[in-house]
C-alpha positions as CSV (number, residue, x, y, z in Angstrom):
1,M,125.0,-28.2,100.3
2,S,122.3,-25.5,99.8
3,F,121.0,-25.2,96.2
4,W,121.2,-21.4,96.3
5,L,124.7,-21.4,97.7
6,I,125.8,-23.7,94.8
7,T,123.9,-21.4,92.4
8,A,125.8,-18.4,93.7
9,M,129.1,-20.2,93.5
10,V,128.5,-21.3,89.9
11,S,127.6,-17.8,88.9
12,L,130.7,-16.3,90.5
13,A,132.9,-19.0,89.0
14,V,131.5,-18.4,85.5
15,F,131.9,-14.6,86.0
16,G,135.5,-14.9,87.1
17,L,136.5,-17.5,84.4
18,T,134.8,-15.6,81.6
19,A,136.2,-12.2,82.6
20,A,139.8,-13.7,82.9
21,V,139.6,-15.3,79.4
22,A,138.0,-12.1,77.9
23,A,140.8,-10.0,79.5
24,L,143.5,-12.1,78.0
25,F,141.8,-12.0,74.6
26,T,141.2,-8.2,74.6
27,R,144.7,-7.5,75.8
28,T,146.1,-9.6,72.9
29,V,143.8,-7.9,70.3
30,L,144.5,-4.4,71.6
31,R,148.3,-4.9,71.2
32,L,147.6,-5.7,67.6
33,V,145.2,-2.9,66.7
34,Y,146.7,-0.2,68.9
35,P,149.1,1.2,66.3
36,P,146.5,1.7,63.6
37,L,143.9,2.8,66.2
38,A,146.2,5.7,67.2
39,R,145.9,7.2,63.7
40,T,142.1,7.4,63.9
41,S,140.0,10.4,65.3
42,P,140.1,11.1,69.0
43,R,136.5,10.1,69.6
44,M,137.0,6.8,67.8
45,Q,140.2,6.2,69.9
46,A,138.4,7.0,73.1
47,N,135.4,4.8,72.3
48,A,137.5,1.8,71.1
49,L,139.8,1.9,74.2
50,F,136.8,2.2,76.4
51,L,135.1,-0.8,74.9
52,F,138.3,-2.9,75.1
53,R,138.6,-2.0,78.8
54,I,135.1,-2.8,79.9
55,F,134.6,-5.9,77.6
56,P,135.9,-8.4,80.2
57,L,133.4,-7.1,82.9
58,A,130.6,-7.1,80.4
59,A,131.4,-10.6,79.1
60,G,131.7,-11.9,82.6
61,L,128.3,-10.5,83.7
62,F,126.6,-11.7,80.5
63,A,127.9,-15.2,80.8
64,S,127.0,-15.3,84.5
65,V,123.6,-13.6,84.6
66,A,122.3,-14.3,81.1
67,L,123.6,-17.8,80.5
68,A,124.8,-19.7,83.5
69,L,122.2,-18.5,86.0
70,P,119.1,-19.3,83.8
71,A,120.6,-22.6,82.7
72,F,121.4,-23.7,86.3
73,L,117.9,-22.7,87.5
74,R,116.1,-24.4,84.6
75,F,117.9,-27.7,84.5
76,E,119.6,-28.3,87.9
77,P,117.4,-30.2,90.4
78,H,116.7,-28.0,93.4
79,L,117.4,-30.8,95.8
80,V,121.1,-31.1,95.5
81,S,123.2,-33.4,97.7
82,E,126.4,-33.6,95.7
83,A,129.7,-32.4,97.1
84,I,131.3,-29.3,95.7
85,S,134.5,-29.8,93.8
86,L,137.7,-28.0,94.8
87,K,137.9,-26.3,91.4
88,L,134.4,-24.8,91.9
89,W,135.5,-23.4,95.3
90,L,138.6,-21.9,93.8
91,L,136.9,-20.4,90.7
92,A,134.1,-19.0,92.8
93,A,136.6,-17.4,95.2
94,G,138.5,-15.9,92.3
95,G,135.3,-14.5,90.8
96,G,134.2,-13.2,94.1
97,I,137.5,-11.4,94.7
98,V,137.4,-9.8,91.2
99,L,133.8,-8.7,91.7
100,T,134.5,-7.3,95.2
101,A,137.5,-5.4,93.9
102,I,135.4,-3.8,91.1
103,V,132.6,-2.8,93.5
104,A,135.1,-1.5,96.1
105,R,136.8,0.7,93.5
106,G,133.5,2.1,92.3
107,A,132.3,2.8,95.8
108,L,135.5,4.6,96.7
109,M,135.3,6.8,93.6
110,L,131.7,7.7,94.4
111,W,132.5,8.4,98.0
112,A,135.5,10.6,97.1
113,T,133.4,12.5,94.5
114,S,130.5,13.0,96.9
115,K,132.9,14.2,99.6
116,A,134.5,16.8,97.2
117,E,131.0,17.9,96.0
118,G,129.9,18.4,99.6
119,L,132.9,20.6,100.4
120,W,132.4,22.8,97.3
121,I,128.6,23.0,97.4
122,H,128.9,24.3,101.0
123,R,130.6,27.5,99.8
124,A,129.1,27.7,96.4
125,E,126.7,30.1,94.7
126,R,124.7,29.1,91.6
127,V,125.6,31.3,88.6
128,Q,123.6,29.9,85.7
129,S,123.9,33.2,83.8
130,L,127.5,32.2,82.9
131,A,126.2,29.9,80.2
132,A,122.6,30.3,79.0
133,G,121.0,27.0,78.2
134,S,123.7,25.0,80.0
135,L,123.1,21.3,80.3
136,V,124.1,21.3,84.0
137,P,123.8,23.6,87.0
138,I,126.9,25.8,87.4
139,F,128.3,26.9,90.8
140,R,130.8,29.5,91.6
141,V,133.0,28.4,94.5
142,D,134.9,30.8,96.8
143,G,137.9,30.0,99.1
144,F,139.3,27.1,97.2
145,A,142.3,26.6,94.8
146,P,141.7,27.3,91.1
147,L,138.9,25.0,90.0
148,L,137.0,24.1,86.8
149,I,135.4,20.7,87.0
150,V,132.3,18.7,86.1
151,T,131.2,16.1,88.6
152,G,128.5,13.5,88.7
153,L,127.6,10.5,86.6
154,F,124.1,11.3,85.3
155,R,123.1,14.4,87.2
156,A,126.3,16.5,86.6
157,K,127.3,19.7,88.3
158,L,129.9,22.2,87.1
159,F,132.1,24.0,89.7
160,I,134.2,27.0,88.9
161,S,136.3,29.0,91.3
162,S,136.3,32.8,91.5
163,A,140.0,32.8,90.6
164,V,139.2,31.1,87.3
165,L,136.4,33.5,86.6
166,E,138.7,36.5,87.1
167,M,141.5,35.0,85.1
168,L,139.7,33.9,81.9
169,S,138.3,36.3,79.3
170,P,134.6,35.9,78.3
171,G,135.6,34.1,75.1
172,E,138.0,31.8,77.0
173,L,135.4,31.1,79.7
174,G,132.8,30.2,77.0
175,A,135.3,27.9,75.3
176,A,136.2,26.2,78.5
177,L,132.5,25.7,79.4
178,A,131.8,24.3,76.0
179,H,134.6,21.8,76.5
180,E,133.1,20.6,79.8
181,M,129.6,20.4,78.3
182,A,131.1,18.1,75.6
183,H,132.1,15.7,78.4
184,V,128.6,15.9,79.8
185,R,126.9,15.1,76.5
186,V,128.8,11.8,76.1
187,F,128.7,10.8,79.8
188,D,132.5,10.8,80.2
189,N,132.3,10.8,84.0
190,F,130.4,7.6,83.9
191,K,132.8,6.1,81.4
192,Q,135.7,7.3,83.4
193,M,134.4,5.4,86.5
194,L,133.9,2.2,84.5
195,F,137.3,2.6,82.8
196,R,139.1,2.9,86.2
197,I,137.2,0.2,88.1
198,C,137.9,-2.3,85.2
199,R,141.6,-1.7,85.3
200,P,143.4,-5.0,84.7
201,P,146.5,-6.1,86.5
202,R,149.6,-4.1,85.7
203,W,151.2,-6.9,83.9
204,L,148.2,-7.0,81.5
205,E,147.8,-3.3,81.0
206,L,149.2,-1.7,77.9
207,E,151.9,0.9,78.5
208,K,150.2,4.3,79.0
209,E,146.8,2.9,78.0
210,T,145.0,5.0,80.6
211,A,146.9,8.1,79.4
212,A,146.0,7.4,75.8
213,W,142.3,7.1,76.7
214,V,142.3,10.3,78.8
215,S,144.1,12.2,76.1
216,A,141.7,10.9,73.4
217,C,138.7,12.0,75.5
218,E,140.2,15.5,76.0
219,L,141.0,15.9,72.3
220,A,137.5,14.7,71.4
221,A,135.9,17.2,73.9
222,D,138.0,19.9,72.3
223,D,136.7,19.0,68.9
224,A,133.2,18.9,70.1
225,A,133.6,22.4,71.7
226,L,134.7,23.7,68.4
227,D,131.8,22.0,66.6
228,H,129.5,23.9,69.0
229,G,130.9,27.3,68.2
230,A,133.8,27.7,70.5
231,S,137.0,29.5,69.2
232,A,140.1,27.4,69.0
233,L,142.2,30.4,70.0
234,D,140.1,31.0,73.1
235,L,140.2,27.4,74.1
236,A,144.0,27.3,73.7
237,G,144.3,30.5,75.7
238,A,142.1,29.0,78.5
239,L,144.3,25.8,78.6
240,V,147.5,27.8,78.9
241,K,146.1,30.1,81.6
242,M,144.7,27.1,83.6
243,A,148.1,25.4,83.3
244,R,149.8,28.4,84.7
245,M,147.4,28.5,87.6
246,K,148.0,24.8,88.2
247,C,144.3,24.2,88.1
248,Q,144.4,20.5,88.6
249,L,143.0,18.2,91.2
250,T,144.4,14.8,92.1
251,G,142.5,11.7,93.3
252,D,140.1,9.2,91.8
253,L,137.1,11.4,91.3
254,A,134.2,10.6,88.9
255,A,134.8,14.0,87.3
256,C,136.3,15.8,84.2
257,Q,138.6,18.8,84.5
258,L,139.7,21.1,81.7
259,L,143.2,19.9,82.5
260,S,143.6,16.3,83.6
261,D,145.4,15.5,86.8
262,L,147.4,12.7,85.1
263,P,151.0,13.9,84.7
264,Y,151.4,12.0,81.4
265,T,148.5,13.8,79.7
266,S,150.1,16.1,77.1
267,L,148.9,19.7,77.2
268,Q,151.2,20.3,74.2
269,A,149.4,17.7,72.1
270,R,146.1,19.6,72.7
271,I,147.6,23.0,71.9
272,V,149.1,21.5,68.6
273,H,145.7,20.0,67.8
274,L,144.0,23.4,68.3
275,E,146.7,25.2,66.3
276,K,145.9,22.9,63.4
277,A,142.2,23.9,63.7
278,I,143.2,27.6,63.6
279,E,145.4,27.1,60.6
280,N,142.7,25.2,58.7
281,S,140.3,28.0,59.5
282,H,137.4,25.7,60.0
283,H,136.1,23.4,62.7
284,P,136.3,19.7,62.6
285,A,133.5,18.0,60.9
286,R,130.7,16.8,63.1
287,R,130.7,13.1,63.9
288,Q,127.8,10.9,62.9
289,S,127.6,9.6,66.4
290,R,123.9,8.8,66.3
291,R,124.5,6.5,63.2
292,Y,127.4,4.7,64.9
293,R,125.2,4.1,68.0
294,L,122.5,2.6,65.9
295,Y,125.1,0.3,64.3
296,L,126.4,-0.7,67.7
297,L,122.9,-1.4,69.0
298,A,122.1,-3.5,65.9
299,L,125.3,-5.4,66.4
300,L,124.2,-6.3,70.0
301,V,120.6,-7.0,69.3
302,M,120.9,-9.1,66.1
303,P,122.7,-12.0,67.7
304,A,120.2,-12.1,70.5
305,L,117.3,-12.2,68.0
306,I,119.0,-15.0,66.0
307,C,119.6,-17.1,69.1
308,L,116.1,-16.6,70.5
309,P,114.5,-19.7,68.8
310,Y,117.3,-21.9,70.1
311,V,117.4,-20.6,73.7
312,N,116.4,-23.9,75.2
313,S,119.1,-25.9,73.4
314,L,121.6,-23.2,74.2
315,L,120.8,-23.2,77.9
316,G,120.9,-27.0,77.9
317,A,124.4,-26.9,76.4
318,V,125.5,-24.3,78.9
319,H,124.2,-26.6,81.7
320,E,126.3,-29.5,80.5
321,I,129.4,-27.3,80.7
322,L,128.4,-26.1,84.2
323,E,128.2,-29.7,85.3
324,L,132.0,-29.9,84.7
325,L,132.4,-27.1,87.3
326,V,130.2,-28.6,89.9
327,R,131.6,-32.1,89.8
């Protein structure tokens, strides 16, 4: 059997096995921490649910690419004549199926988003004057249903239909744009794609888990819009008007809308959230997101630095475990 074929099979087997174990672990932990998590801030909820969702994929890739692959290449003789065990065939097939499903979901989302962008951009006119200093190009679209949406993963575009421009007042339009810019600043489109392609089997998924994440992202974007000077009253007015216009798109797009297309996302919860901001007569406090990112980076880097002197011993131990898969 070819050494490189065995290497690929081992990598896929490790990926699939690690991802499966990590998925069972995160599902169990999430069921325990979800009730107290629901009482935290929207941004913390969104970030926590996102990390729980992508952890199995991240763990599988790390175990496969950063541990199994280097260990196998370093310690396994390149002239391999041993037969492949049935368990390696099965584990590799399982890992390959999981990885193929994830890649296929991502490709379909990107294709659908690109197709929608192509339809809109064909009949669009750039109107950057709507928001001076906007983070993304803004396009007015004619001839389509009511539309206010940000597309793209890293090079975002904002599309807004003429009907929406005519319906919203200047203050409401500014608040709606501030909400969408909040999604852009934290790369919510990219997170949305990862969140959806990492969806576990239905029997493992927490009830309304996706709804909770979408709702938390929307509430966090509302808070961020208020932090950047938008009026809570204007944003609430924009939400109500957009709901009356049924300004929602369906389909798996890597995009954020002012109103989500998911039927279980609660518009009422967002209105109540904004009413509280109006009653309190002040905007929510700014989050120390940069500090939290530094803490997270340190949490990821420190274990790697600690293990660096012992990398040879670690890879040797990993290779011994891999031998159990190959035999």
